[in-house]
C-alpha positions in Angstrom: -4.6 -2.6 35.7 -6.8 0.4 36.4 -7.8 2.6 33.4 -9.2 6.1 33.7 -12.7 6.5 32.2 -12.6 8.3 28.9 -9.0 7.7 28.3 -9.3 5.3 25.3 -11.9 7.0 23.1 -10.9 6.3 19.6 -7.3 5.3 20.3 -7.6 1.9 18.8 -8.7 3.3 15.5 -5.7 5.7 15.6 -3.4 2.7 15.7 -5.0 0.9 12.8 -6.4 -1.7 15.1 -8.4 -3.5 12.5 -5.9 -3.1 9.6 -4.8 -6.3 7.9 -2.3 -5.7 5.1 -3.8 -6.2 1.7 -1.7 -5.1 -1.2 -3.9 -6.0 -4.2 -6.9 -4.1 -5.3 -9.2 -6.7 -3.8 -9.1 -4.7 -0.6 -8.2 -1.1 0.1 -4.9 -0.4 1.8 -5.2 3.0 3.3 -2.0 4.9 2.5 -3.0 8.6 2.9 -1.5 11.4 0.9 -1.8 14.9 2.3 -4.4 17.1 0.6 -3.3 20.7 0.3 -5.6 23.6 0.8 -5.4 25.7 -2.4 -6.4 29.4 -2.6 -9.5 28.9 -4.7 -10.6 32.6 -4.7 -7.5 33.9 -6.5 -8.2 34.7 -10.2 -7.1 32.0 -12.5 -4.8 34.3 -14.4 -2.8 34.9 -11.2 -2.6 31.3 -10.1 0.9 30.4 -11.2 1.9 27.1 -9.8 5.5 28.2 -9.9 4.8 31.2 -7.7 2.2 29.7 -5.4 3.3 26.1 -5.3 -0.3 25.0 -5.3 -1.6 23.7 -8.6 -5.2 24.5 -9.5 -7.5 22.0 -11.2 -6.9 21.8 -14.9 -8.7 19.8 -17.6 -8.9 19.9 -21.4 -10.8 23.2 -21.4 -8.5 25.4 -19.3 -5.0 23.9 -20.2 -3.6 25.9 -23.1 0.1 26.1 -22.4 2.7 24.0 -20.4 2.5 26.3 -17.4 -1.2 25.5 -17.1 -0.6 21.8 -16.7 2.7 21.8 -14.9 4.1 19.7 -13.2 2.6 17.2 -15.8 4.5 16.8 -19.0 1.4 16.4 -21.2 -1.8 18.4 -21.5 -4.7 16.5 -19.8 -7.1 14.5 -21.8 -10.5 14.0 -20.3 -13.9 12.2 -20.5 -17.1 13.0 -18.9 -18.9 11.0 -16.2 -21.9 9.2 -17.8 -24.7 10.6 -15.5 -23.0 13.8 -14.5 -21.4 15.6 -17.5 -20.0 18.3 -15.2 -17.6 15.7 -13.6 -14.6 14.7 -15.6 -11.9 12.1 -15.3 -8.6 13.0 -17.0 -5.2 11.5 -17.6 -2.3 13.4 -16.1 1.2 12.2 -17.1 4.7 13.1 -16.1 6.8 11.0 -18.4 10.0 11.8 -16.5 8.9 10.8 -13.0 10.4 7.7 -11.3 11.3 4.8 -13.6 9.7 5.5 -17.0 7.0 8.0 -16.0 3.6 7.9 -14.3 0.1 8.4 -15.7 -2.7 9.2 -13.3 -6.4 8.9 -14.2 -8.4 10.8 -11.7 -10.5 14.0 -11.3 -8.8 17.4 -11.9 -9.3 18.3 -8.3 -7.6 15.1 -7.0 -4.7 15.7 -9.4 -4.2 19.2 -8.2 -4.4 18.2 -4.6 -1.8 15.5 -5.0 0.6 17.0 -7.6 3.2 17.6 -4.8 3.7 13.9 -4.6 5.9 14.2 -7.8 8.4 16.0 -5.6 9.1 12.9 -3.5 12.5 11.4 -4.2 11.6 7.9 -3.0 14.6 8.0 -0.8 13.1 5.6 1.8 12.8 2.9 -0.8 15.7 3.8 -3.1 18.5 4.4 -0.5 19.4 0.7 -0.3 20.1 0.6 -4.0 22.0 4.0 -4.4 25.7 3.6 -4.8 25.4 -0.1 -3.9 27.9 -2.3 -5.6 26.2 -5.5 -4.3 24.8 -7.8 -7.0 21.1 -7.8 -7.6 19.3 -10.0 -5.1 16.9 -11.4 -7.7 16.1 -12.3 -11.3 12.8 -12.6 -13.2 12.4 -16.0 -14.8 9.7 -18.3 -16.3 8.2 -20.6 -13.8 6.2 -23.7 -14.8 2.5 -23.1 -14.3 3.1 -19.6 -13.0 4.3 -17.6 -15.9 6.9 -15.1 -14.7 8.3 -15.2 -11.2 11.1 -13.7 -9.1 13.9 -15.9 -7.8 16.5 -15.0 -5.2 20.0 -15.1 -6.7 21.9 -14.8 -3.4 21.2 -15.0 0.3 18.8 -12.3 1.4 18.8 -11.2 5.0 15.6 -10.7 7.0 14.4 -7.1 6.7 16.7 -6.5 3.7 15.2 -4.4 0.8 15.1 -6.7 -2.2 13.5 -4.4 -4.9 12.3 -0.9 -5.3 9.8 0.3 -7.9 7.7 3.4 -8.9 4.1 3.4 -9.8 3.6 3.6 -13.6 -0.1 4.1 -13.5 -2.7 5.2 -10.9 -6.4 5.0 -11.7 -9.3 6.2 -9.7 -11.2 3.1 -8.5 -14.6 4.5 -9.6 -13.5 5.6 -13.0 -14.2 2.3 -14.9 -17.8 2.2 -13.8 -18.7 5.9 -14.2 -17.6 6.6 -17.8 -18.6 5.0 -21.1 -16.6 1.8 -21.6 -15.0 2.8 -25.0 -14.1 6.3 -23.7 -12.6 4.7 -20.6 -10.5 2.3 -22.8 -9.3 5.2 -24.9 -8.1 7.1 -21.8 -6.3 4.0 -20.5 -4.5 3.7 -23.9 -3.5 7.4 -23.8 -2.2 6.9 -20.2 0.0 4.0 -21.4 1.2 5.6 -24.6 2.4 8.8 -22.8 4.8 6.8 -20.6 8.4 6.9 -21.7 8.3 3.1 -22.1 4.7 1.8 -22.6 5.9 -1.8 -22.9 6.7 -1.9 -19.1 2.9 -1.8 -18.6 1.6 -3.5 -21.8 3.8 -6.6 -21.4 2.6 -7.4 -17.9 0.7 -10.6 -17.1 -3.0 -10.8 -18.0 -5.3 -13.3 -16.4 -8.7 -11.6 -16.1 -11.6 -13.4 -17.8 -13.8 -10.4 -17.2 -11.8 -7.9 -19.3 -12.5 -6.7 -22.8 -9.4 -4.5 -23.3 -5.7 -5.2 -22.7 -5.3 -2.3 -20.3 -8.3 -3.4 -18.3 -6.9 -6.9 -18.1 -3.4 -5.6 -17.0 -5.0 -3.5 -14.2 -7.3 -6.3 -13.0 -4.4 -8.7 -12.9 -1.6 -6.6 -11.5 -2.9 -3.4 -9.7 -2.6 -2.7 -6.0 -4.9 -0.6 -3.9 -3.8 2.9 -3.2 -5.3 6.1 -1.6 -4.5 9.3 -3.4 -5.7 12.6 -1.7 -8.2 10.6 0.3 -9.7 8.9 -2.7 -9.5 5.2 -3.5 -7.3 4.4 -6.6 -5.4 1.4 -8.0 -1.7 1.6 -8.6 0.5 -0.4 -11.0 4.1 -1.2 -10.2 5.6 -3.1 -13.2 8.6 -4.7 -11.4 6.6 -5.7 -8.2 3.9 -7.2 -10.4 6.3 -10.0 -11.4 6.2 -11.3 -7.8 3.8 -14.2 -7.3 1.5 -14.9 -4.4 2.0 -17.1 -1.3 -0.3 -17.3 1.7 2.7 -17.4 4.0 5.0 -15.1 2.0 8.7 -14.5 2.6 8.5 -10.8 1.7 6.1 -7.9 2.0 5.4 -4.6 0.2 6.6 -1.5 2.0 4.5 1.5 1.3 5.1 5.0 2.7 2.8 8.1 2.8 3.2 10.8 0.1 5.3 8.6 -2.3 4.7 6.8 -5.5 7.6 4.5 -4.7 7.4 1.1 -2.9 9.9 -1.5 -2.0 9.9 -5.2 -1.4 11.4 -6.3 2.0 12.3 -9.8 3.1 10.1 -11.0 5.9 12.7 -13.7 6.8 16.0 -15.0 5.4 15.6 -16.1 1.8 18.0 -18.6 0.3 19.5 -18.6 -3.3 17.1 -20.2 -5.8 14.0 -19.7 -3.5 11.0 -17.9 -5.1 10.3 -14.5 -3.6 6.6 -14.1 -2.8 4.1 -11.6 -1.4 0.5 -12.0 -0.5 -2.3 -10.9 -2.8 -5.0 -11.1 -0.1 -5.2 -9.7 3.5 -2.9 -11.2 6.0 -4.6 -13.3 8.7 -7.3 -15.0 6.5 -8.1 -18.7 6.8 -7.4 -21.1 4.0 -10.9 -21.1 2.7 -11.1 -17.3 2.8 -7.8 -17.0 1.0 -8.9 -19.4 -1.8 -12.1 -17.5 -2.3 -10.2 -14.2 -2.4 -7.8 -15.5 -5.0 -10.5 -16.6 -7.5 -10.4 -13.1 -9.0 -6.9 -13.9 -10.3 -8.2 -17.3 -11.6 -6.0 -19.7 -9.6 -6.1 -22.0 -6.6 -3.1 -21.4 -4.3 -0.7 -24.2 -4.1 1.8 -22.5 -1.7 3.4 -24.5 1.2 0.7 -23.3 3.6 -2.2 -24.3 1.4 -0.7 -27.7 0.6 0.4 -28.5 4.1 -1.1 -31.5 6.0 -4.7 -31.2 7.2 -3.6 -30.9 10.8 -1.2 -28.0 9.9 -3.8 -26.2 7.9 -6.4 -26.7 10.7 -3.9 -25.4 13.3 -3.1 -22.3 11.2 -6.7 -21.6 10.6 -7.4 -21.9 14.3 -4.7 -19.4 15.2 -5.9 -16.9 12.6 -9.5 -17.1 13.8 -8.3 -16.7 17.3 -6.4 -13.5 16.3 -9.5 -12.0 14.8 -11.7 -12.9 17.8 -9.1 -11.7 20.4 -8.7 -8.4 18.7 -12.4 -7.9 19.0 -12.3 -8.9 22.6 -9.5 -6.4 23.2 -11.9 -3.7 22.0 -14.6 -4.9 24.3 -12.2 -4.9 27.3 -11.2 -1.4 26.5 -14.8 -0.2 26.3 -15.4 -1.9 29.7 -12.2 -0.1 31.2 -10.7 -3.5 31.9 -7.0 -2.8 31.1 -5.7 -6.0 32.7 -7.8 -8.1 30.3 -7.0 -5.9 27.3 -3.2 -6.3 27.9 -3.4 -10.0 28.5 -5.4 -10.5 25.2 -3.0 -8.3 23.3 0.0 -10.3 24.5 -1.7 -13.5 23.3 -2.6 -11.9 19.9 1.1 -11.0 19.5 2.2 -14.5 20.2 -0.3 -15.9 17.7 0.9 -13.5 15.1 4.5 -14.6 15.7 3.4 -18.2 15.2 1.8 -17.3 11.9 4.7 -15.1 10.7 2.6 -12.0 10.4 5.6 -9.7 10.8 4.0 -6.6 9.2 1.4 -6.5 12.0 3.8 -6.6 14.9 4.4 -2.8 15.2 0.7 -2.0 15.6 0.4 -4.6 18.4 3.3 -3.1 20.2 1.7 0.3 19.9 -1.6 -1.0 21.3 0.3 -2.4 24.3 2.1 0.9 24.7 -1.1 2.9 24.7 -2.8 0.5 27.2 0.0 0.9 29.7 0.4 4.6 29.1 -3.3 5.3 29.8 -3.0 3.2 32.9 -0.3 5.6 34.0 2.5 3.0 33.8 4.6 5.2 31.5 7.7 3.2 32.0 6.2 0.0 30.5 4.3 2.1 27.9 7.5 3.7 26.8 9.1 0.3 26.5 6.4 -1.0 24.1 6.4 2.3 22.2 10.1 1.9 21.6 9.5 -1.7 20.4 6.9 -0.4 17.9 9.3 2.3 16.6 12.2 -0.2 16.5 10.1 -2.6 14.5 9.1 0.1 12.0 12.8 1.1 11.7 13.9 -2.5 11.3 11.3 -3.0 8.5 12.3 0.3 6.8 9.2 2.3 7.4 11.0 4.9 9.5 14.4 6.5 9.6 16.3 5.8 12.8 16.1 9.2 14.4 15.9 10.3 18.1 12.7 12.2 17.3 10.6 9.2 16.4 9.9 7.8 19.9 9.0 11.2 21.5 6.7 11.9 18.5 4.8 8.7 19.1 4.6 9.2 22.8 3.2 12.7 22.3 0.2 11.2 20.5 -0.7 9.1 23.5 -1.8 12.3 25.4 -3.8 13.7 22.5 
């Protein structure tokens, strides 16, 4: 396959080439939220959110009436950064959003830039449960040695949405280290108390030996990584937090841009009585890497993959190492303009991913294949793999099935 020089600059990064799904805070999962450009030079007295649709930054000093802090339902409470008093972290709460409200601890600027996220209906995640007369697919029960867990109550089909949830808390990842500890704890308590049902957060599992406060423990134990207005945060989803870890999970977390909602989707068929599981560490890690990563939750994994025979574990680790190495080799082949080698390696990576049940990563591999063929001017094969990428995303619920999706993806290939 002949590749034109200069065709591939940066394209692998555009496809999320090195992204391995990592839901818990241990690693950042980049889920961007659009940042709006607000008219900063308009006098504050004229900046009505209702009129301009672009909230300006507010904190405890300039929020005097409800219109000032709209769309939040409570006036912001703030603390100063330890070494930079001009910088503030504030709690912004909308007690009516989602399922029980949401509290966001971040800077006033980030809160203003991301306030539009409250307008999202969560339809992508909630549609499967709206006007649906089917029985719930799961129940939360006590499991020996695990605390709470989620069990399937009926047959669940592959790619079926099992559960949907809204974030109850979102906290800037730098906040705990940049404010005085007691002030930080006070703000966390305010964030919980302002929710319509604080117990949804306060009664979650706590397993961190490094925490000195209940809210710190809840966040360390249960929070997921989240990117809000381009800044790293952690997000707490109370229902999802009841799902335990497995290194070869039978479900995955479906995030979408510009939404505080998530859903849990079956990675394969799940039978009644089977525990529903997700991964707390990045997909594709070896057994040793996974066990090290799980230490922050204070347990050694005893899932079927980690307790398999030595030969099975060795074979799985071998495939996962090969996936990582081959993805790096694909990058080198692209840089050397060797399209034939890049395509061959990408096919092999995809086969190894299938062997390891890394379903959430399939779509990105199909897109890489599509881009490789497209840039080699084989648009027919490129279109085929682009369609496979879109179909996979539709099947997993990330995209709506619309005729515009494929042309929109193909258009990016020429950018």
